[in-house]
N, C-alpha and C positions, 0 to 999 in steps of 0.2 A: 596461470594465464599471464601472457606478456603485456598486452594492452588492457587498460581498465575496461571491464565489461559494463554493459548498460543494463540497469534494472528499472522497469517501469511500474508505477503504481497507478491503478485506475480506481476512482471512486465513481460509482454509478448512482446518480440522483441522491447525493448526500443531503441530509435534512438538518443536521445540527452544526452550526458554524464552528463551535469550539472543537468538535471532532476533526473537521476539515483543517482547521488551523493547526491542531496537534499533528496531523498527518503531514501537513506542509512542512512543519518544523523537522519531523523525522526525515522527510525527503531531502530537505536542505542539508541536514547534518550528515547524511549518508550518500549524497550525490545521486539520488534516485530522481528520475523524471516523474512528475505528477501529471495525471490526466484527469480532468473533472468533466464528467458527462452529465448534462442537464436533462430535465429541469432540476434545479437545485432548490432547496427549501429556504434559501436566504440569498441576499445580494452579495456579490463578490467583494464589495467594499464594507461589509458588515464589521462593526467595531469588535465584536466577539471573535470573529474569524481572525482579524489582524492581531488582536491581543494574544490569542493562543499561539500564533506563529511567531510572536515576539518580533525581534528585529532581524529575522533571517530571510525575509522575503526576497532580498536582492540576490541570495544564493540559489534561489529556486528556479528550476527549469519546468515551467508549467504550460499546459495546453488546455483549451476549453473546447467542448463539443456540445452541440444542441441536442444530440440524441445518440443512442447506441449505434444506429445505422451509420451516422456520420463518423463516429469513432472507428468502427470496423472498416469503413471505406478508406480511412486514412492511415491505418496501422495494420501490420500483417502478422502480429503475434510472434511467438507462440503465447497462448493465453492459459492462465491457470485460475480457475474460478473458485474462490473461497466461499464455502457454504456450510451451514450446520447439518445439511442433509446428505453429504457425500460419505461413502464408505472408506475412501482412501485418505490416509494421513498426509499432511503437508510435509512431514519429515521423510516420507517415502519417495519423494520426487527428486530427481537431479535436474536442477534448473539451468537452462542454457543461457548464454549471453543474449540479451535482447528480450528476456522473458517479461511478460506482463502479468502482474498479480492483480486480479480483478475482484473488487469488493462491492457488495450491494448496499442498498439503503439500510439505515439503522433499524427501521421498523418493519421491513419486509424482505430484506436480502435481495438476491438477484432473481430475475424472472425465471420461473420454473421451466418454461419452454426453452430458454437459453441453456439451462442446466441439463435438461433431458437430451438436447441436441449435442452436448459436449461432455458426456458422462466420463470419458476417459481422462479428462482434464479438470474434473471437479475434485476438490480436496477440502479437508476439514481439520480443525484443531480439536483434539479430544477434550471433553469437559463432562461434568456431571449431567445426568439426565434430568435433574430437577431445575436446570437453568436453560433459558431460551438461547442465549448467545453471549459472547464476550463483547465488550465495548469495541466499536469500530476502530478507533485509533490504536487501541492496545493490540487488536488483531493484526493491523497493518504492521506495527512495530515488530511483533513476533515473526510474521512472515518475512519481512525485510531482513531481519537479523539471521534467520535460518538460511536464506539465500546467500547473504554476505559471508556467513560462516563457511558454507560450502565452497565459496570462492576465495577463502582465506583473507577476507576483509581488505580488498584491494584499495590501496591509497588512503586508508583510514589510519589514524593514530591508534596505536595499541598501548599507549601509556600517557600519563599526565604529569604535571609538576606540582609539588607542594609549594606553598608560598614561603613558609618559614623553615622548612626542613628539606633534607635530601633523601631520596630512596636509597637503600643500601643493597 
């Protein structure tokens, strides 16, 4: 890819401020756009939200929506819906520039009517059948890094520096 592609992360009705703060930090560190769809289970100025995102908020490209209807009216996709219910794995998709990775509430996931209407774009992360779901912020991070891996990590550092030593 010649120009840096755009990846969008969508949280639909998030309930736990720490999860949203962690997702915000992931988005800031990977140059992903974050879309928050309400109603949310906390105030956007919640201390727990800000603490989880640390001091990365100024790096964040974030948009807020009152409802899914408003979000869909303002964004054209393509959308990929992460759900524990889908038969297709998230690694079996080739994600295009401008993709939207859509994640649901921590306690309920995405609305089943939305999933049923978009079955070809519903994807899952394999896990044990004895567990309900992965943590929201962990799921977002796994999804983000799969897309960025496919895109060869555009404009992201692929190495760091030791303080007192040199890499050989």
